[in-house]
C-alpha positions in Angstrom: 223.3 202.3 -36.5 226.7 200.9 -37.6 227.3 197.6 -39.2 229.1 196.1 -36.1 226.3 197.1 -33.8 223.8 195.4 -36.1 225.7 192.3 -36.4 226.4 192.1 -32.6 222.4 192.4 -32.2 222.0 189.6 -34.6 224.5 187.3 -32.9 222.8 188.1 -29.5 219.4 187.2 -31.2 220.8 183.9 -32.3 222.0 183.2 -28.7 218.7 184.2 -27.0 216.6 182.0 -29.6 218.9 179.0 -28.8 217.7 179.1 -25.1 214.1 179.7 -26.0 213.7 177.2 -28.9 215.5 174.6 -27.0 213.7 175.0 -23.9 210.3 175.0 -25.5 211.0 172.0 -27.8 210.8 174.2 -31.0 213.1 171.9 -32.9 212.4 173.3 -36.4 213.5 176.8 -35.4 216.2 175.6 -33.1 217.8 174.1 -36.3 218.3 177.7 -37.7 220.6 178.9 -35.0 223.1 176.3 -36.3 225.3 175.8 -39.6 225.2 172.6 -41.0 228.3 171.0 -39.1 227.4 172.6 -35.7 228.5 171.0 -32.8 227.4 171.1 -29.1 229.4 170.3 -26.3 228.1 170.1 -22.7 228.5 168.0 -19.6 226.3 165.2 -20.8 226.4 165.5 -24.6 229.2 166.1 -27.2 228.5 165.8 -30.8 226.6 167.1 -33.8 223.5 169.4 -33.2 221.3 167.1 -34.9 222.1 164.5 -32.6 221.7 166.8 -29.6 218.1 167.4 -30.8 217.2 163.7 -31.0 218.7 162.9 -27.5 216.8 165.9 -26.1 213.6 164.8 -27.7 214.2 161.3 -26.2 215.0 162.9 -22.9 211.7 164.8 -23.0 209.8 161.5 -23.5 211.5 160.3 -20.2 210.9 163.4 -18.3 214.4 164.9 -18.4 213.8 168.6 -17.2 216.6 171.0 -18.2 216.1 174.6 -18.5 218.2 177.8 -19.4 218.2 181.4 -18.1 220.5 183.9 -19.8 222.4 186.8 -18.5 224.6 189.4 -20.5 226.3 188.7 -23.7 229.8 189.7 -24.9 230.5 189.6 -28.5 233.9 190.0 -30.4 233.7 190.1 -34.2 236.4 189.5 -36.7 235.4 189.8 -40.1 232.9 186.8 -40.9 233.8 185.1 -37.6 232.9 185.9 -33.9 233.0 184.8 -30.4 230.1 185.3 -28.2 230.0 184.7 -24.4 226.8 184.7 -22.5 226.2 184.3 -18.8 223.7 181.3 -18.2 222.2 179.5 -15.3 221.4 175.7 -16.1 218.5 174.4 -14.0 217.8 170.8 -13.9 215.2 169.0 -11.8 215.4 165.3 -11.1 215.0 162.7 -8.3 218.5 162.1 -6.5 218.2 159.2 -3.7 214.4 159.4 -3.5 214.6 163.2 -3.1 213.3 165.7 -5.5 216.0 168.3 -6.4 216.7 171.1 -8.2 220.6 171.9 -9.5 221.3 175.4 -10.5 224.6 175.8 -12.4 226.0 179.1 -13.3 228.5 179.6 -16.2 228.7 180.7 -19.8 228.0 179.7 -23.3 230.9 180.1 -25.3 230.0 180.2 -28.9 232.1 180.1 -32.1 230.0 182.0 -34.8 230.3 182.3 -38.5 228.7 184.6 -41.0 227.7 182.6 -44.2 225.4 183.8 -47.0 224.6 186.8 -44.8 223.4 184.7 -41.8 225.3 184.4 -38.5 225.0 181.0 -36.9 226.7 178.7 -34.5 229.7 176.3 -35.7 230.5 175.3 -32.0 228.9 175.8 -28.8 231.2 175.0 -25.6 230.2 175.9 -22.0 232.2 177.0 -19.1 231.0 175.8 -15.6 231.6 178.3 -12.8 229.7 177.1 -9.7 226.7 175.0 -8.8 224.6 173.8 -6.1 221.7 171.3 -5.2 218.6 171.9 -3.3 215.6 169.7 -2.4 212.5 171.1 -3.9 210.8 170.4 -0.6 212.9 172.2 1.9 211.7 169.8 4.8 213.6 166.8 2.9 217.0 165.7 3.8 219.4 164.9 1.0 222.8 162.9 1.6 225.1 162.7 -1.1 228.0 160.3 -1.7 231.2 162.5 -1.1 233.3 160.2 -3.3 231.0 160.5 -6.2 230.8 164.0 -5.8 234.7 164.6 -5.7 235.0 162.9 -8.9 233.7 166.0 -10.8 235.2 169.5 -11.0 234.0 172.0 -8.6 232.1 174.2 -11.1 229.6 171.4 -11.9 230.0 168.6 -9.4 226.2 168.8 -8.3 225.0 168.9 -11.8 227.2 166.0 -12.8 226.2 164.1 -9.6 222.5 164.4 -10.9 223.3 163.6 -14.5 225.3 160.5 -13.7 222.5 159.3 -11.3 220.3 159.5 -14.4 222.6 157.2 -16.4 224.3 159.9 -18.5 228.0 159.6 -19.1 229.2 163.0 -17.8 232.6 164.4 -19.2 234.7 165.2 -16.4 237.2 167.9 -17.9 234.9 170.6 -18.8 236.2 174.3 -18.5 235.4 176.2 -15.2 235.9 179.7 -14.0 239.6 179.2 -14.4 242.4 176.7 -15.0 244.1 175.0 -17.9 241.0 173.7 -19.9 239.6 177.3 -19.4 242.8 178.9 -20.9 242.8 176.3 -23.7 239.4 177.3 -24.7 240.2 181.1 -24.5 243.1 180.2 -27.0 240.9 178.5 -29.3 238.7 181.5 -29.4 241.5 183.6 -30.3 242.8 181.3 -33.0 239.0 181.1 -34.5 238.9 185.0 -34.7 242.3 184.9 -36.4 241.0 182.8 -39.2 242.4 179.4 -38.2 240.4 176.2 -38.4 238.7 174.4 -35.4 
């Protein structure tokens, strides 16, 4: 097996471990997927990974329920840098307007990787949010959403944002989607990273 294939497998293992260890609360091993200055950017959180761990631990105590299912991964490697894109479905369960619901959001992890001292790890994780939906867990229940609140958020994650904002999270309203200027800007940043430029 050639070196590029081995490194691609290593990067994919980091991506997969992120989801398993985060969703199971294995925070010590979760720390190993990041470089020390690693940053996480999602709808409800933007900041250093250690802070991401802290707010997740607090959320678990309050019953926040967010899980991830991964699909295929594409990896571009340029020397000691890489961009990994991974299809993902984010699932969050919570009560919205007195109805227990599931939100499913389909998108991609967009990861900026670097190899240091022989170890690939994440420097920055961005997400692209492509489409989502909200469903009552009990299909006999009826849910009425506020259309004005729903319209405040981009199409790719408006139901996820509706749920998260109803829980008190400050949701970032300009995250990249399937296409558009924010998405084009993220792709451009990825190209600069692979070319050796600083984030």
